[in-house]
MARVOLO-782449 format. One record per residue (C-alpha): x, y, z; residue number from 1. Coordinates in steps of 0.001 Angstrom, whole numbers. Example, Ala and Ser with C-alpha at 12.3 -4.5 7.8 and 13.67 -1.06 7.14 Angstrom:
<nodes>
       xx       yy       zz  pos
    12300    -4500     7800    1
    13670    -1060     7140    2
</nodes>
This chain:
<nodes>
       xx       yy       zz  pos
    27629   -43132   -46448    1
    26283   -40509   -44079    2
    27989   -38019   -41813    3
    27362   -39276   -38299    4
    28338   -37908   -34878    5
    30005   -40365   -32508    6
    32289   -40221   -29490    7
    35005   -42727   -28648    8
    35702   -41511   -25114    9
    33769   -39768   -22371   10
    34342   -36076   -21888   11
    33367   -32581   -22922   12
    31969   -31408   -26258   13
    35394   -31816   -27841   14
    35013   -35634   -27867   15
    32241   -35437   -30483   16
    33481   -36487   -33934   17
    31837   -36262   -37332   18
    32472   -39535   -39206   19
    31338   -41039   -42505   20
    29387   -44194   -41708   21
    26950   -46468   -43487   22
    23560   -45921   -41823   23
    22493   -49401   -42863   24
    19109   -50697   -43887   25
    16162   -50779   -41476   26
    15341   -54127   -39928   27
    11983   -55419   -38764   28
    10033   -52678   -37018   29
    12476   -49959   -38099   30
    12653   -47117   -40614   31
    15514   -45122   -42050   32
    15065   -41365   -42236   33
    16875   -38495   -43877   34
    17509   -36254   -40894   35
    16810   -32559   -41487   36
    16856   -31172   -37926   37
    17913   -32462   -34499   38
    16606   -31305   -31130   39
    19290   -31176   -28439   40
    18525   -32281   -24894   41
    20562   -31936   -21707   42
    20503   -35707   -21196   43
    22773   -36015   -24240   44
    25484   -33924   -22582   45
    25191   -36115   -19493   46
    25415   -39281   -21610   47
    28448   -37959   -23504   48
    30271   -37024   -20293   49
    29475   -40237   -18385   50
    27083   -38575   -15908   51
    23822   -40036   -17239   52
    21886   -41681   -14411   53
    20039   -44384   -16331   54
    22883   -46119   -18187   55
    26530   -45701   -19248   56
    27530   -45227   -22866   57
    28858   -48199   -24826   58
    31827   -46797   -26740   59
    32092   -45827   -29490   60
    28623   -44377   -29219   61
    26184   -42399   -31282   62
    23898   -39815   -29764   63
    20507   -38162   -30031   64
    16890   -39344   -29938   65
    14842   -36335   -31096   66
    14759   -35243   -34728   67
    12665   -34437   -37776   68
    13111   -35542   -41339   69
    11698   -37665   -44133   70
    11310   -41447   -44292   71
    13569   -43029   -46915   72
    13117   -46773   -46351   73
    10757   -48911   -44287   74
    11616   -52242   -42665   75
     9418   -55307   -42543   76
     6371   -55328   -40340   77
     5963   -51540   -40331   78
     2477   -50273   -41140   79
      943   -46818   -41336   80
     4127   -45137   -42588   81
     5479   -44652   -46113   82
     8608   -43508   -47909   83
     8674   -39767   -48532   84
     6577   -38995   -45458   85
     7623   -36040   -43273   86
     7997   -37216   -39671   87
     9338   -36450   -36220   88
    11354   -38837   -34065   89
    10119   -38927   -30478   90
    12673   -39612   -27708   91
    11750   -43134   -26601   92
    14903   -45219   -27062   93
    18432   -45513   -25702   94
    21376   -43654   -27232   95
    23169   -47005   -27004   96
    20712   -48529   -29478   97
    20057   -45706   -31968   98
    21296   -42178   -32630   99
    19924   -39339   -34766  100
    22969   -37027   -34752  101
    23503   -37863   -38422  102
    22519   -37129   -42014  103
    20627   -40429   -42098  104
    19592   -42698   -39260  105
    17747   -45935   -38614  106
    15234   -45632   -35746  107
    12359   -47703   -34345  108
     9076   -47160   -36184  109
     7444   -46903   -32754  110
     9351   -43627   -32227  111
     7969   -42046   -35407  112
     5133   -39527   -35523  113
     3856   -38088   -38826  114
     4427   -34347   -39148  115
     1272   -32418   -39916  116
     1100   -29927   -42778  117
     2663   -26629   -41789  118
     5037   -28127   -39204  119
     8545   -27598   -40545  120
    11574   -29681   -39632  121
    12914   -27278   -36992  122
     9565   -27178   -35214  123
     9206   -30934   -35605  124
    12563   -31429   -33875  125
    11877   -28911   -31109  126
     8414   -29881   -29895  127
     8175   -33412   -28582  128
    10600   -33755   -25675  129
     9537   -30458   -24021  130
     5791   -30821   -24469  131
     5548   -34539   -23759  132
     7478   -33907   -20539  133
     5368   -30930   -19518  134
     1956   -32312   -20520  135
     2723   -35735   -19098  136
     3622   -34541   -15624  137
     1244   -31614   -15352  138
    -1925   -32954   -16956  139
    -1726   -36708   -17503  140
      -85   -37656   -14195  141
     -694   -34576   -12057  142
    -4238   -33808   -13150  143
    -3659   -30056   -13190  144
    -6869   -28064   -13629  145
    -7947   -24498   -14286  146
    -7170   -22267   -11329  147
    -4310   -24407    -9994  148
    -1021   -22604    -9406  149
     2065   -24259   -10864  150
     5601   -23099   -10090  151
     8177   -23926   -12780  152
    11917   -23867   -12056  153
    14582   -23616   -14792  154
    11773   -21817   -16551  155
    13807   -20607   -19538  156
    14654   -24159   -20615  157
    12664   -25727   -23441  158
    10766   -27893   -20930  159
    10199   -24935   -18624  160
     8723   -22845   -21441  161
     6575   -25791   -22549  162
     5320   -26123   -18964  163
     4351   -22439   -18901  164
     2400   -22765   -22158  165
      769   -26024   -21040  166
     -393   -24466   -17775  167
    -1785   -21480   -19659  168
    -3623   -23779   -22048  169
    -5510   -25593   -19285  170
    -6268   -22378   -17397  171
    -3746   -22888   -14592  172
    -1473   -20108   -13299  173
     2216   -20609   -14205  174
     4788   -18979   -11927  175
     8309   -19026   -13371  176
    11456   -19188   -11243  177
    14721   -17959   -12753  178
    18076   -17257   -11118  179
    18729   -13765   -12485  180
    16689   -10841   -13715  181
    18131   -11151   -17255  182
    15351   -13449   -18493  183
    12462   -12051   -16445  184
    10783   -10002   -19195  185
    11111   -12767   -21773  186
     9449   -15223   -19387  187
     6523   -12851   -18902  188
     6242   -12498   -22683  189
     6337   -16303   -22959  190
     3206   -16605   -20808  191
     4335   -16693   -17178  192
     1777   -15064   -14893  193
     4539   -14125   -12438  194
     8323   -14441   -12366  195
    10389   -14981    -9209  196
    14101   -14106    -9400  197
    15609   -16582    -6958  198
    18918   -14704    -6513  199
    16991   -11658    -5296  200
    13765   -12965    -3742  201
    12688   -15520    -1148  202
    10969   -18177    -3278  203
     8794   -19549     -456  204
     7678   -16137      708  205
     6816   -14953    -2806  206
     4817   -18105    -3604  207
     2803   -17791     -413  208
     2213   -14121    -1126  209
     1047   -14845    -4676  210
    -1427   -17469    -3447  211
    -2741   -15511     -478  212
    -1084   -18002     1871  213
    -2806   -21047      352  214
      287   -22387    -1334  215
      775   -23826    -4810  216
     -788   -27024    -6080  217
     2138   -28108    -8271  218
     5880   -27569    -8485  219
     7723   -28711   -11615  220
    11365   -28770   -10667  221
    14308   -29455   -12987  222
    16924   -28344   -10449  223
    16379   -30573    -7369  224
    18966   -30407    -4567  225
    18443   -28316    -1410  226
    16003   -25972    -3193  227
    13224   -28557    -2897  228
    12863   -27488      747  229
    11834   -23980     -327  230
     9331   -25436    -2773  231
     7939   -27854     -171  232
     7355   -24998     2275  233
     5238   -23267     -372  234
     3030   -26236    -1278  235
     -704   -26296     -651  236
    -2153   -29222     1293  237
    -1822   -32378     -822  238
      318   -30470    -3353  239
     2817   -32326    -5538  240
     6465   -31624    -6317  241
     7514   -33259    -9605  242
    11270   -33723    -9986  243
    12063   -34042   -13697  244
    15736   -33065   -13570  245
    18692   -32693   -11230  246
    20564   -29712   -12618  247
    21959   -28731    -9220  248
    24008   -31915    -9038  249
    23495   -31889    -5258  250
    21758   -34402    -2970  251
    18002   -33922    -2843  252
    16431   -34205      630  253
    12915   -35304     1396  254
    11720   -32378     3548  255
     8418   -33810     4773  256
     9607   -34835     8230  257
    11554   -31632     8900  258
     8494   -29576     7965  259
     6242   -31402    10424  260
     4871   -34070     8081  261
     2536   -31981     5909  262
      347   -33640     3260  263
     3144   -33391      687  264
     3566   -35490    -2463  265
     7030   -35668    -4022  266
     7957   -37864    -6972  267
    10394   -38217    -9824  268
     9111   -38137   -13382  269
    10450   -38836   -16862  270
     8828   -38494   -20248  271
     9092   -42269   -20702  272
     6041   -42616   -18428  273
     4125   -41225   -21411  274
     5937   -42625   -24440  275
     5842   -46209   -23114  276
     2101   -46131   -22395  277
       -5   -46222   -25607  278
    -3075   -44634   -24028  279
    -1159   -41782   -22442  280
      855   -41263   -25621  281
    -2306   -41054   -27736  282
    -3787   -38377   -25471  283
     -513   -36456   -25262  284
      -68   -36481   -29031  285
    -3599   -35173   -29544  286
    -3094   -32396   -26967  287
      200   -31257   -28496  288
     -903   -31542   -32128  289
    -4030   -29482   -31483  290
    -1950   -26909   -29627  291
      378   -26577   -32602  292
    -2587   -26165   -34964  293
    -4202   -23436   -32870  294
     -966   -21712   -31929  295
    -1492   -22122   -28181  296
     1650   -24279   -28063  297
     4618   -22747   -29870  298
     8103   -24170   -29340  299
    10669   -21507   -28514  300
    13877   -22066   -30496  301
    16931   -20428   -28972  302
    19491   -20939   -31723  303
    20268   -23035   -34790  304
    23620   -24741   -35392  305
    24723   -26715   -38468  306
    25700   -30350   -37929  307
    29344   -29418   -38534  308
    29228   -27316   -35332  309
    27792   -30021   -33069  310
    30557   -29537   -30459  311
    29845   -25808   -30306  312
    26119   -26546   -29989  313
    26890   -28712   -26947  314
    29063   -25977   -25445  315
    26197   -23542   -25838  316
    23791   -26034   -24240  317
    26084   -26397   -21221  318
    26532   -22622   -20856  319
    23062   -22235   -19372  320
    22502   -19017   -21334  321
    19943   -20345   -23808  322
    16256   -19442   -23828  323
    14349   -22372   -25276  324
    15408   -25225   -27537  325
    18715   -25605   -29352  326
    18268   -27202   -32789  327
    20936   -28563   -35129  328
    20156   -28417   -38842  329
    21453   -30908   -41405  330
    22331   -29797   -44931  331
    22094   -32329   -47758  332
</nodes>
């Protein structure tokens, strides 16, 4: 038996229960891992509360698709992996099908990446969702190059911080946007070239000032809603606004017509564009792994919670006060 987090009804963090369940044996194309650390993602709070865009939860439901641990058992047809191997689980499957909020979990072998020497479980659980999201949009899809200016909203999130480091690594200029001054200095220390405090400054005006009126080549926006108009006004000709989240919860307009039909690109983006494409995934994995080896990519961990405090970890995630990734550790 293994302690496993499930919820039997939709709601707040209080619906999460820790139950003793048999993790089962892996089937064809699956592996079972001993889970040592779990990376929390905002999508899990949306799934738990019934606000997840892509699909509703089938109750009772497990949760979680990013973790690190050690392979215990391998199912039939799995090659290139072995029992005892330290691995990370990459988010590439539905919470309705698998869940890693547990002491032990069966997951698809296709979601497994070997953990290199020196990458501990906490790092292995904190790295993949943020950096696959950031690299995928900015470099693989967007084609960001040295000298480009990239504005990053929700910059103190794990994805926002990964986007700042990714831009720095390719020689682009990351400009962080944060609501209050409280996180400004930490964002500068994390690699932001400039920080705009949106509660105090005009975002459009500051971006145009920082670029000498040229505008920014890329906007990586996790907030969406009416604020996309301010970003659109600050875009360079043929610039692209990537929408990878909708934290505002408000309708998101397309501002191109109201702004006089500029050469504006605006698209949604999810990490699955990378994980479901073998070629893109191979390049992304190489970029991130080399960044970890050289230290140019370093996941920022906000706080650790034990598995027994999973509800409190979700409350902290929903508070919006974190700086970086929240990781849950599993004692054995």
